[in-house]
FIKOLZA-1660 file (N, C-alpha, C; in steps of 0.1 Angstrom, whole numbers, plus 5000, padded with zeros to 4 digits):
% residues 224
   i   px   py   pz ch aa at
   1 4755 5075 5112  A  M  N
   1 4761 5071 5101  A  M CA
   1 4769 5060 5098  A  M  C
   2 4766 5052 5088  A  A  N
   2 4772 5037 5088  A  A CA
   2 4789 5039 5087  A  A  C
   3 4793 5026 5093  A  N  N
   3 4808 5026 5092  A  N CA
   3 4812 5025 5079  A  N  C
   4 4825 5030 5074  A  D  N
   4 4831 5030 5062  A  D CA
   4 4843 5019 5062  A  D  C
   5 4841 5008 5060  A  S  N
   5 4852 4999 5059  A  S CA
   5 4859 4995 5047  A  S  C
   6 4858 5005 5036  A  R  N
   6 4864 5002 5024  A  R CA
   6 4880 5004 5026  A  R  C
   7 4888 4995 5019  A  I  N
   7 4902 4996 5021  A  I CA
   7 4908 5009 5016  A  I  C
   8 4917 5017 5021  A  V  N
   8 4924 5027 5014  A  V CA
   8 4939 5026 5017  A  V  C
   9 4948 5034 5007  A  M  N
   9 4961 5031 5009  A  M CA
   9 4966 5043 5014  A  M  C
  10 4975 5043 5023  A  L  N
  10 4982 5055 5031  A  L CA
  10 4997 5056 5025  A  L  C
  11 4999 5066 5019  A  L  N
  11 5012 5070 5014  A  L CA
  11 5017 5079 5023  A  L  C
  12 5028 5076 5029  A  S  N
  12 5037 5084 5038  A  S CA
  12 5050 5088 5033  A  S  C
  13 5056 5099 5032  A  I  N
  13 5068 5103 5029  A  I CA
  13 5074 5111 5041  A  I  C
  14 5083 5105 5048  A  I  N
  14 5088 5112 5060  A  I CA
  14 5105 5109 5059  A  I  C
  15 5110 5117 5071  A  R  N
  15 5125 5120 5072  A  R CA
  15 5129 5105 5074  A  R  C
  16 5142 5105 5065  A  R  N
  16 5149 5090 5067  A  R CA
  16 5153 5088 5081  A  R  C
  17 5150 5075 5085  A  G  N
  17 5156 5071 5099  A  G CA
  17 5144 5072 5111  A  G  C
  18 5133 5077 5104  A  K  N
  18 5121 5079 5114  A  K CA
  18 5109 5069 5111  A  K  C
  19 5115 5058 5100  A  G  N
  19 5103 5049 5098  A  G CA
  19 5098 5040 5109  A  G  C
  20 5108 5033 5118  A  A  N
  20 5104 5025 5127  A  A CA
  20 5094 5033 5139  A  A  C
  21 5098 5045 5143  A  Q  N
  21 5091 5053 5151  A  Q CA
  21 5075 5055 5144  A  Q  C
  22 5076 5059 5132  A  Y  N
  22 5064 5063 5126  A  Y CA
  22 5056 5050 5124  A  Y  C
  23 5061 5038 5121  A  I  N
  23 5052 5026 5121  A  I CA
  23 5046 5022 5135  A  I  C
  24 5052 5024 5145  A  K  N
  24 5050 5022 5159  A  K CA
  24 5035 5031 5161  A  K  C
  25 5037 5044 5157  A  M  N
  25 5024 5053 5158  A  M CA
  25 5013 5047 5149  A  M  C
  26 5015 5043 5139  A  L  N
  26 5004 5037 5129  A  L CA
  26 4999 5023 5136  A  L  C
  27 5006 5016 5141  A  Q  N
  27 5001 5005 5148  A  Q CA
  27 4993 5007 5162  A  Q  C
  28 4997 5017 5167  A  E  N
  28 4989 5022 5178  A  E CA
  28 4975 5029 5174  A  E  C
  29 4976 5030 5163  A  N  N
  29 4963 5037 5155  A  N CA
  29 4955 5026 5147  A  N  C
  30 4960 5014 5149  A  D  N
  30 4951 5002 5144  A  D CA
  30 4957 4999 5130  A  D  C
  31 4967 5004 5126  A  I  N
  31 4970 5002 5110  A  I CA
  31 4981 4992 5110  A  I  C
  32 4979 4980 5103  A  V  N
  32 4989 4968 5108  A  V CA
  32 4997 4966 5095  A  V  C
  33 4993 4968 5082  A  L  N
  33 4999 4962 5072  A  L CA
  33 5008 4974 5065  A  L  C
  34 5021 4973 5063  A  H  N
  34 5030 4983 5059  A  H CA
  34 5041 4979 5053  A  H  C
  35 5045 4985 5040  A  Y  N
  35 5057 4983 5031  A  Y CA
  35 5067 4995 5034  A  Y  C
  36 5080 4992 5037  A  Q  N
  36 5087 5004 5038  A  Q CA
  36 5098 5003 5026  A  Q  C
  37 5100 5016 5020  A  C  N
  37 5109 5017 5008  A  C CA
  37 5117 5030 5011  A  C  C
  38 5125 5033 5003  A  V  N
  38 5135 5044 5005  A  V CA
  38 5135 5054 4992  A  V  C
  39 5136 5067 4997  A  G  N
  39 5135 5077 4984  A  G CA
  39 5145 5086 4987  A  G  C
  40 5144 5094 4977  A  E  N
  40 5154 5109 4975  A  E CA
  40 5144 5120 4971  A  E  C
  41 5144 5130 4979  A  G  N
  41 5136 5141 4975  A  G CA
  41 5142 5149 4965  A  G  C
  42 5135 5157 4957  A  T  N
  42 5141 5164 4945  A  T CA
  42 5139 5179 4948  A  T  C
  43 5133 5185 4959  A  A  N
  43 5132 5200 4961  A  A CA
  43 5146 5204 4964  A  A  C
  44 5150 5217 4961  A  P  N
  44 5161 5223 4964  A  P CA
  44 5163 5226 4979  A  P  C
  45 5176 5226 4982  A  S  N
  45 5179 5227 4998  A  S CA
  45 5171 5238 5004  A  S  C
  46 5169 5249 4999  A  E  N
  46 5166 5260 5004  A  E CA
  46 5149 5259 5006  A  E  C
  47 5144 5250 4995  A  M  N
  47 5128 5250 4996  A  M CA
  47 5126 5239 5009  A  M  C
  48 5135 5229 5009  A  L  N
  48 5134 5219 5021  A  L CA
  48 5136 5227 5035  A  L  C
  49 5143 5237 5036  A  D  N
  49 5146 5245 5048  A  D CA
  49 5132 5253 5050  A  D  C
  50 5127 5258 5040  A  I  N
  50 5115 5265 5042  A  I CA
  50 5102 5258 5046  A  I  C
  51 5102 5245 5041  A  L  N
  51 5091 5237 5043  A  L CA
  51 5095 5231 5058  A  L  C
  52 5106 5229 5062  A  G  N
  52 5109 5221 5074  A  G CA
  52 5111 5208 5071  A  G  C
  53 5115 5204 5060  A  F  N
  53 5116 5190 5058  A  F CA
  53 5128 5185 5059  A  F  C
  54 5138 5193 5061  A  G  N
  54 5153 5188 5063  A  G CA
  54 5159 5181 5053  A  G  C
  55 5165 5169 5053  A  S  N
  55 5171 5161 5046  A  S CA
  55 5162 5157 5034  A  S  C
  56 5169 5155 5022  A  S  N
  56 5161 5150 5009  A  S CA
  56 5160 5135 5009  A  S  C
  57 5166 5127 5019  A  E  N
  57 5167 5113 5020  A  E CA
  57 5152 5112 5028  A  E  C
  58 5146 5102 5023  A  K  N
  58 5133 5098 5027  A  K CA
  58 5128 5084 5031  A  K  C
  59 5122 5081 5041  A  D  N
  59 5114 5068 5042  A  D CA
  59 5101 5070 5037  A  D  C
  60 5097 5058 5027  A  I  N
  60 5083 5059 5020  A  I CA
  60 5077 5045 5028  A  I  C
  61 5066 5050 5032  A  M  N
  61 5057 5040 5039  A  M CA
  61 5046 5039 5030  A  M  C
  62 5041 5027 5027  A  I  N
  62 5028 5023 5020  A  I CA
  62 5021 5015 5029  A  I  C
  63 5009 5018 5034  A  S  N
  63 5003 5011 5046  A  S CA
  63 4988 5010 5040  A  S  C
  64 4980 5003 5046  A  F  N
  64 4966 5000 5044  A  F CA
  64 4956 5000 5055  A  F  C
  65 4945 5007 5054  A  A  N
  65 4935 5007 5066  A  A CA
  65 4921 5007 5060  A  A  C
  66 4912 5007 5069  A  T  N
  66 4899 5010 5064  A  T CA
  66 4898 5027 5062  A  T  C
  67 4887 5031 5056  A  R  N
  67 4886 5044 5055  A  R CA
  67 4882 5051 5068  A  R  C
  68 4873 5044 5076  A  D  N
  68 4871 5051 5090  A  D CA
  68 4884 5053 5098  A  D  C
  69 4893 5043 5098  A  T  N
  69 4908 5042 5105  A  T CA
  69 4915 5050 5101  A  T  C
  70 4918 5053 5086  A  A  N
  70 4924 5063 5080  A  A CA
  70 4921 5078 5082  A  A  C
  71 4906 5079 5085  A  N  N
  71 4901 5093 5088  A  N CA
  71 4904 5097 5102  A  N  C
  72 4903 5085 5112  A  R  N
  72 4910 5089 5125  A  R CA
  72 4924 5094 5126  A  R  C
  73 4931 5086 5118  A  M  N
  73 4945 5090 5119  A  M CA
  73 4948 5103 5114  A  M  C
  74 4939 5108 5104  A  A  N
  74 4943 5119 5098  A  A CA
  74 4939 5130 5106  A  A  C
  75 4927 5129 5114  A  K  N
  75 4922 5138 5123  A  K CA
  75 4933 5140 5135  A  K  C
  76 4940 5129 5139  A  S  N
  76 4948 5130 5149  A  S CA
  76 4960 5136 5144  A  S  C
  77 4964 5135 5131  A  L  N
  77 4976 5143 5125  A  L CA
  77 4972 5157 5125  A  L  C
  78 4960 5160 5122  A  N  N
  78 4957 5175 5119  A  N CA
  78 4957 5182 5131  A  N  C
  79 4952 5176 5143  A  K  N
  79 4955 5183 5155  A  K CA
  79 4969 5190 5158  A  K  C
  80 4979 5181 5152  A  N  N
  80 4992 5187 5155  A  N CA
  80 4999 5194 5145  A  N  C
  81 4991 5194 5132  A  L  N
  81 4996 5202 5120  A  L CA
  81 5009 5196 5115  A  L  C
  82 5013 5184 5120  A  G  N
  82 5025 5180 5114  A  G CA
  82 5037 5187 5119  A  G  C
  83 5035 5197 5132  A  T  N
  83 5047 5205 5134  A  T CA
  83 5055 5197 5146  A  T  C
  84 5046 5192 5158  A  S  N
  84 5051 5187 5166  A  S CA
  84 5055 5173 5167  A  S  C
  85 5054 5165 5157  A  L  N
  85 5058 5150 5155  A  L CA
  85 5070 5147 5150  A  L  C
  86 5077 5157 5143  A  G  N
  86 5091 5154 5138  A  G CA
  86 5094 5145 5129  A  G  C
  87 5083 5141 5120  A  Y  N
  87 5085 5133 5106  A  Y CA
  87 5089 5141 5097  A  Y  C
  88 5087 5153 5095  A  Q  N
  88 5091 5162 5083  A  Q CA
  88 5087 5157 5071  A  Q  C
  89 5074 5152 5069  A  G  N
  89 5070 5147 5056  A  G CA
  89 5055 5149 5054  A  G  C
  90 5051 5139 5045  A  L  N
  90 5036 5142 5041  A  L CA
  90 5029 5127 5042  A  L  C
  91 5015 5129 5045  A  F  N
  91 5006 5116 5047  A  F CA
  91 4994 5119 5038  A  F  C
  92 4993 5109 5028  A  M  N
  92 4982 5109 5021  A  M CA
  92 4973 5097 5019  A  M  C
  93 4961 5099 5018  A  I  N
  93 4951 5089 5018  A  I CA
  93 4945 5086 5002  A  I  C
  94 4948 5075 5000  A  I  N
  94 4944 5070 4984  A  I CA
  94 4935 5059 4984  A  I  C
  95 4923 5064 4978  A  P  N
  95 4914 5051 4974  A  P CA
  95 4919 5037 4966  A  P  C
  96 4913 5027 4970  A  T  N
  96 4918 5014 4963  A  T CA
  96 4905 5010 4955  A  T  C
  97 4907 5005 4944  A  S  N
  97 4895 5000 4937  A  S CA
  97 4895 4984 4936  A  S  C
  98 4905 4978 4943  A  A  N
  98 4903 4963 4945  A  A CA
  98 4915 4960 4956  A  A  C
  99 4909 4948 4963  A  F  N
  99 4921 4944 4973  A  F CA
  99 4919 4928 4975  A  F  C
 100 4930 4922 4976  A  S  N
 100 4928 4907 4979  A  S CA
 100 4921 4905 4991  A  S  C
 101 4914 4892 4993  A  R  N
 101 4906 4889 5004  A  R CA
 101 4912 4888 5015  A  R  C
 102 4923 4878 5018  A  I  N
 102 4930 4874 5031  A  I CA
 102 4936 4889 5037  A  I  C
 103 4942 4898 5029  A  S  N
 103 4947 4910 5034  A  S CA
 103 4936 4920 5038  A  S  C
 104 4925 4919 5032  A  S  N
 104 4914 4928 5034  A  S CA
 104 4909 4923 5050  A  S  C
 105 4908 4909 5050  A  E  N
 105 4904 4906 5062  A  E CA
 105 4911 4910 5074  A  E  C
 106 4924 4908 5073  A  I  N
 106 4935 4911 5084  A  I CA
 106 4933 4927 5086  A  I  C
 107 4930 4936 5074  A  I  N
 107 4929 4949 5080  A  I CA
 107 4917 4952 5086  A  I  C
 108 4908 4948 5081  A  K  N
 108 4892 4950 5086  A  K CA
 108 4895 4944 5102  A  K  C
 109 4900 4934 5105  A  K  N
 109 4899 4926 5119  A  K CA
 109 4906 4934 5128  A  K  C
 110 4916 4941 5125  A  N  N
 110 4925 4948 5134  A  N CA
 110 4921 4964 5135  A  N  C
 111 4910 4968 5126  A  S  N
 111 4906 4980 5126  A  S CA
 111 4891 4981 5133  A  S  C
 112 4885 4968 5137  A  N  N
 112 4875 4965 5143  A  N CA
 112 4863 4968 5134  A  N  C
 113 4866 4965 5120  A  D  N
 113 4856 4966 5110  A  D CA
 113 4856 4952 5102  A  D  C
 114 4856 4941 5111  A  Y  N
 114 4857 4927 5106  A  Y CA
 114 4845 4924 5099  A  Y  C
 115 4845 4919 5088  A  T  N
 115 4835 4911 5079  A  T CA
 115 4841 4903 5070  A  T  C
 116 4840 4890 5074  A  K  N
 116 4848 4879 5066  A  K CA
 116 4839 4876 5053  A  K  C
 117 4847 4877 5041  A  G  N
 117 4841 4874 5029  A  G CA
 117 4850 4876 5016  A  G  C
 118 4846 4879 5005  A  G  N
 118 4856 4879 4994  A  G CA
 118 4863 4892 4992  A  G  C
 119 4873 4892 4985  A  G  N
 119 4879 4902 4983  A  G CA
 119 4871 4916 4979  A  G  C
 120 4876 4929 4979  A  E  N
 120 4870 4939 4975  A  E CA
 120 4873 4942 4959  A  E  C
 121 4862 4944 4954  A  A  N
 121 4863 4949 4938  A  A CA
 121 4853 4959 4937  A  A  C
 122 4856 4973 4937  A  M  N
 122 4847 4984 4937  A  M CA
 122 4846 4988 4923  A  M  C
 123 4834 4994 4920  A  H  N
 123 4831 4999 4906  A  H CA
 123 4840 5013 4904  A  H  C
 124 4846 5014 4892  A  S  N
 124 4854 5025 4892  A  S CA
 124 4849 5034 4880  A  S  C
 125 4849 5049 4884  A  E  N
 125 4846 5058 4873  A  E CA
 125 4855 5061 4862  A  E  C
 126 4867 5055 4866  A  Y  N
 126 4881 5057 4857  A  Y CA
 126 4883 5047 4848  A  Y  C
 127 4891 5051 4837  A  K  N
 127 4895 5040 4824  A  K CA
 127 4906 5032 4829  A  K  C
 128 4916 5037 4838  A  Y  N
 128 4929 5029 4842  A  Y CA
 128 4931 5027 4855  A  Y  C
 129 4938 5017 4859  A  S  N
 129 4940 5016 4874  A  S CA
 129 4957 5012 4873  A  S  C
 130 4962 5015 4886  A  L  N
 130 4976 5012 4888  A  L CA
 130 4975 4998 4898  A  L  C
 131 4979 4987 4890  A  I  N
 131 4980 4974 4900  A  I CA
 131 4993 4974 4906  A  I  C
 132 4991 4971 4919  A  M  N
 132 5002 4970 4929  A  M CA
 132 5003 4955 4933  A  M  C
 133 5012 4947 4931  A  I  N
 133 5015 4934 4935  A  I CA
 133 5028 4930 4943  A  I  C
 134 5026 4929 4957  A  S  N
 134 5037 4927 4966  A  S CA
 134 5040 4914 4968  A  S  C
 135 5050 4906 4964  A  V  N
 135 5056 4893 4965  A  V CA
 135 5070 4894 4970  A  V  C
 136 5073 4881 4974  A  N  N
 136 5087 4879 4981  A  N CA
 136 5097 4878 4968  A  N  C
 137 5108 4883 4972  A  R  N
 137 5118 4886 4961  A  R CA
 137 5124 4873 4952  A  R  C
 138 5122 4874 4940  A  G  N
 138 5124 4862 4931  A  G CA
 138 5112 4857 4924  A  G  C
 139 5101 4866 4926  A  Y  N
 139 5091 4861 4921  A  Y CA
 139 5083 4869 4908  A  Y  C
 140 5090 4879 4908  A  T  N
 140 5084 4891 4898  A  T CA
 140 5084 4887 4885  A  T  C
 141 5093 4880 4879  A  D  N
 141 5094 4875 4865  A  D CA
 141 5081 4866 4863  A  D  C
 142 5078 4857 4871  A  A  N
 142 5067 4847 4871  A  A CA
 142 5052 4855 4873  A  A  C
 143 5052 4866 4881  A  V  N
 143 5042 4874 4884  A  V CA
 143 5038 4881 4869  A  V  C
 144 5050 4886 4864  A  M  N
 144 5046 4895 4850  A  M CA
 144 5040 4886 4839  A  M  C
 145 5047 4872 4838  A  Q  N
 145 5042 4862 4828  A  Q CA
 145 5027 4861 4831  A  Q  C
 146 5024 4857 4842  A  T  N
 146 5010 4858 4844  A  T CA
 146 4999 4867 4842  A  T  C
 147 5005 4881 4845  A  A  N
 147 4998 4893 4842  A  A CA
 147 4998 4896 4828  A  A  C
 148 5009 4893 4820  A  K  N
 148 5008 4895 4804  A  K CA
 148 4998 4886 4799  A  K  C
 149 4996 4873 4804  A  K  N
 149 4986 4863 4799  A  K CA
 149 4972 4869 4799  A  K  C
 150 4971 4878 4809  A  A  N
 150 4960 4883 4811  A  A CA
 150 4956 4897 4804  A  A  C
 151 4968 4902 4798  A  G  N
 151 4966 4912 4789  A  G CA
 151 4976 4926 4793  A  G  C
 152 4983 4924 4804  A  A  N
 152 4992 4935 4809  A  A CA
 152 5004 4937 4800  A  A  C
 153 5010 4947 4796  A  T  N
 153 5019 4951 4786  A  T CA
 153 5034 4952 4794  A  T  C
 154 5034 4956 4805  A  G  N
 154 5045 4956 4812  A  G CA
 154 5045 4963 4826  A  G  C
 155 5056 4964 4834  A  G  N
 155 5053 4969 4847  A  G CA
 155 5066 4974 4853  A  G  C
 156 5067 4980 4865  A  T  N
 156 5078 4984 4872  A  T CA
 156 5081 4978 4885  A  T  C
 157 5094 4977 4890  A  I  N
 157 5095 4968 4902  A  I CA
 157 5100 4979 4912  A  I  C
 158 5094 4979 4922  A  I  N
 158 5101 4986 4934  A  I CA
 158 5105 4977 4946  A  I  C
 159 5116 4979 4950  A  K  N
 159 5120 4970 4963  A  K CA
 159 5116 4976 4973  A  K  C
 160 5111 4968 4985  A  A  N
 160 5106 4971 4996  A  A CA
 160 5108 4962 5006  A  A  C
 161 5102 4965 5019  A  R  N
 161 5104 4954 5032  A  R CA
 161 5090 4955 5037  A  R  C
 162 5086 4943 5042  A  L  N
 162 5073 4942 5049  A  L CA
 162 5076 4946 5067  A  L  C
 163 5073 4956 5071  A  A  N
 163 5076 4962 5083  A  A CA
 163 5066 4956 5094  A  A  C
 164 5071 4953 5106  A  E  N
 164 5063 4950 5117  A  E CA
 164 5051 4940 5114  A  E  C
 165 5055 4928 5108  A  S  N
 165 5047 4919 5102  A  S CA
 165 5038 4910 5113  A  S  C
 166 5043 4908 5124  A  Q  N
 166 5039 4898 5134  A  Q CA
 166 5023 4898 5134  A  Q  C
 167 5015 4907 5134  A  I  N
 167 5001 4908 5133  A  I CA
 167 4997 4899 5120  A  I  C
 168 5001 4904 5110  A  V  N
 168 4999 4895 5096  A  V CA
 168 5002 4882 5097  A  V  C
 169 5013 4879 5102  A  E  N
 169 5018 4865 5103  A  E CA
 169 5010 4858 5111  A  E  C
 170 5004 4863 5122  A  A  N
 170 4995 4854 5131  A  A CA
 170 4984 4852 5125  A  A  C
 171 4977 4862 5117  A  Y  N
 171 4964 4858 5111  A  Y CA
 171 4965 4848 5100  A  Y  C
 172 4978 4849 5093  A  A  N
 172 4978 4842 5078  A  A CA
 172 4984 4829 5084  A  A  C
 173 4989 4827 5098  A  N  N
 173 4994 4815 5102  A  N CA
 173 5005 4812 5094  A  N  C
 174 5013 4820 5091  A  T  N
 174 5026 4815 5085  A  T CA
 174 5038 4827 5085  A  T  C
 175 5050 4822 5085  A  K  N
 175 5060 4833 5088  A  K CA
 175 5062 4839 5073  A  K  C
 176 5063 4852 5074  A  L  N
 176 5063 4860 5060  A  L CA
 176 5077 4866 5059  A  L  C
 177 5084 4865 5046  A  D  N
 177 5095 4873 5042  A  D CA
 177 5093 4885 5043  A  D  C
 178 5103 4892 5049  A  E  N
 178 5103 4906 5049  A  E CA
 178 5107 4913 5037  A  E  C
 179 5117 4906 5030  A  E  N
 179 5121 4913 5017  A  E CA
 179 5111 4913 5006  A  E  C
 180 5106 4922 5000  A  K  N
 180 5096 4923 4990  A  K CA
 180 5101 4930 4979  A  K  C
 181 5094 4928 4968  A  E  N
 181 5092 4934 4956  A  E CA
 181 5080 4938 4953  A  E  C
 182 5076 4950 4949  A  I  N
 182 5062 4954 4945  A  I CA
 182 5063 4958 4930  A  I  C
 183 5055 4949 4923  A  V  N
 183 5053 4951 4908  A  V CA
 183 5042 4959 4906  A  V  C
 184 5043 4972 4899  A  T  N
 184 5035 4981 4894  A  T CA
 184 5028 4978 4879  A  T  C
 185 5016 4978 4877  A  I  N
 185 5012 4976 4864  A  I CA
 185 5000 4987 4862  A  I  C
 186 5003 4994 4851  A  L  N
 186 4992 5004 4846  A  L CA
 186 4984 4996 4835  A  L  C
 187 4971 4993 4839  A  A  N
 187 4962 4985 4830  A  A CA
 187 4947 4992 4828  A  A  C
 188 4943 4989 4818  A  P  N
 188 4928 4996 4814  A  P CA
 188 4920 4988 4824  A  P  C
 189 4909 4996 4828  A  D  N
 189 4898 4988 4837  A  D CA
 189 4892 4977 4831  A  D  C
 190 4894 4975 4819  A  S  N
 190 4886 4964 4811  A  S CA
 190 4893 4950 4813  A  S  C
 191 4907 4949 4816  A  I  N
 191 4913 4939 4821  A  I CA
 191 4918 4938 4835  A  I  C
 192 4916 4949 4843  A  R  N
 192 4919 4949 4856  A  R CA
 192 4917 4937 4864  A  R  C
 193 4904 4935 4865  A  N  N
 193 4899 4925 4872  A  N CA
 193 4907 4910 4870  A  N  C
 194 4908 4907 4857  A  Q  N
 194 4914 4894 4851  A  Q CA
 194 4927 4894 4856  A  Q  C
 195 4936 4904 4856  A  I  N
 195 4950 4905 4861  A  I CA
 195 4949 4901 4876  A  I  C
 196 4942 4909 4884  A  L  N
 196 4940 4907 4897  A  L CA
 196 4937 4892 4899  A  L  C
 197 4929 4888 4895  A  E  N
 197 4924 4874 4899  A  E CA
 197 4934 4864 4894  A  E  C
 198 4941 4863 4884  A  D  N
 198 4949 4854 4879  A  D CA
 198 4962 4853 4888  A  D  C
 199 4966 4868 4893  A  V  N
 199 4978 4868 4899  A  V CA
 199 4975 4865 4915  A  V  C
 200 4964 4868 4920  A  N  N
 200 4962 4864 4933  A  N CA
 200 4958 4850 4934  A  N  C
 201 4953 4842 4925  A  N  N
 201 4952 4828 4924  A  N CA
 201 4965 4821 4925  A  N  C
 202 4974 4826 4916  A  E  N
 202 4986 4820 4919  A  E CA
 202 4997 4824 4927  A  E  C
 203 4996 4837 4932  A  F  N
 203 5008 4840 4939  A  F CA
 203 5002 4851 4952  A  F  C
 204 4990 4844 4956  A  G  N
 204 4982 4849 4969  A  G CA
 204 4991 4849 4982  A  G  C
 205 4987 4855 4993  A  L  N
 205 4994 4855 5006  A  L CA
 205 4998 4842 5011  A  L  C
 206 4989 4833 5009  A  K  N
 206 4993 4817 5016  A  K CA
 206 5001 4811 5003  A  K  C
 207 5004 4814 4994  A  S  N
 207 5013 4808 4984  A  S CA
 207 5029 4811 4988  A  S  C
 208 5037 4804 4982  A  E  N
 208 5052 4807 4985  A  E CA
 208 5055 4822 4982  A  E  C
 209 5050 4828 4971  A  A  N
 209 5053 4841 4968  A  A CA
 209 5047 4851 4978  A  A  C
 210 5037 4847 4987  A  Q  N
 210 5030 4855 4997  A  Q CA
 210 5025 4869 4995  A  Q  C
 211 5018 4868 4981  A  G  N
 211 5016 4880 4976  A  G CA
 211 5005 4888 4982  A  G  C
 212 5004 4901 4979  A  V  N
 212 4993 4909 4985  A  V CA
 212 4989 4918 4971  A  V  C
 213 4978 4917 4966  A  V  N
 213 4974 4922 4952  A  V CA
 213 4961 4933 4957  A  V  C
 214 4964 4945 4948  A  L  N
 214 4953 4956 4949  A  L CA
 214 4956 4963 4939  A  L  C
 215 4946 4974 4937  A  S  N
 215 4948 4983 4925  A  S CA
 215 4942 4997 4931  A  S  C
 216 4947 5008 4925  A  V  N
 216 4943 5022 4928  A  V CA
 216 4937 5028 4917  A  V  C
 217 4927 5036 4916  A  P  N
 217 4923 5042 4903  A  P CA
 217 4932 5052 4899  A  P  C
 218 4932 5054 4885  A  V  N
 218 4942 5065 4878  A  V CA
 218 4934 5075 4871  A  V  C
 219 4933 5087 4875  A  D  N
 219 4926 5097 4868  A  D CA
 219 4927 5098 4855  A  D  C
 220 4942 5103 4850  A  K  N
 220 4944 5106 4836  A  K CA
 220 4959 5099 4834  A  K  C
 221 4961 5094 4823  A  V  N
 221 4974 5089 4817  A  V CA
 221 4978 5096 4805  A  V  C
 222 4993 5098 4806  A  F  N
 222 4996 5106 4795  A  F CA
 222 5011 5100 4792  A  F  C
 223 5016 5099 4778  A  K  N
 223 5028 5094 4774  A  K CA
 223 5038 5107 4776  A  K  C
 224 5049 5104 4782  A  I  N
 224 5057 5115 4783  A  I CA
 224 5072 5110 4779  A  I  C
% end
């Protein structure tokens, strides 16, 4: 069976304070690019007790890997059924529909799936994509201006921290700012690639903004 080196996003929601330990485990499984955020669970305390999730305060990890690496990680977690690891949370694998070139090379090289070339832009059967743009703090307004010129109508900003960035820094040959903001933009697929290209050209990993640009497919969208 051929190797599957497509890039996927790993979304992990775990007990607050377990982030550093969890990232170390991911690194040991060849997953090297991580963003750490904080969150608050909304389940009532009795439900948290039933599920064994404990506190409602959560560490949120957004990581990236090849599909093969993510599947190996999922297989390892499945052996433990999440009961003996102590993270008290959830692990999800989410496909991406596009990913910037340098970041893609870093992920593949450290997953033993290295193929040098352009960024990934996969055909999508969906009509919308959620574009995610991680940049150094202070660049979000400029990013949105560029995105709007390409047709975006608005976005949401999530504060995050680039965690354990030494491997990424070594490959990119630059010191990375740990304090990040992630701009999320919902856009129709008809303008997705233009937004990705324009933002990446101006705010890519080797620019002062040190941006990582990607998109994930969205099944359905409703106004609420």
